C-alpha positions, 0 to 999 in steps of 0.5 A: 228841767230833767233834774226836777223830774228826777227829784221825786225818785231821789226823794223816794229812794232817800225815804226808803234809805231812812226806812231801812236804816231805822229798821237796822238794814244798813245794806238795803239803806246803802243800796237805796242811796247808791241807786240814786247815782245810776240816774246819771248813767245815760243807758236805756236799761236805767229807767227800767231798773229804777221803775222796778226798784221803786215798785219794790220800794212801794211794796216794802212800804205797803208791807210796813203799812199792813204790819204797823196797822195790825200791831196798832189795832191789836194794842188798841192804838189809833191807826188811821193817821198812820195808814193815811201817811204810809198810804201817801208814801206808797202812792208817792213812791209809785208815782215816782216810778211813772216819772220815767215815762215822761218824753224828756226822760225817755230821750235822756236814757235812749 
């Protein structure tokens, strides 16, 4: 059951990796993939690191959302659908950080 709870953070980190890779930031893409491996380390600091990384990831998505919407508005292109999709990704990434507050995961990493 714990593995299913970790599915959201894993997907969030994989989405971030794809985002960074597409932007030409291979080191950040690699870091986004490698951080997933820490989910198997049963130490008390792991949930805090994961939550911090996911919140930073959500901020990255939010910055991308703002920049892309501004670009599309400047060029007279439709932007509403883009804003809804990236807004959903921001929300998904933030909710992924909350997974570590579940009782079963707290006991796993204590």
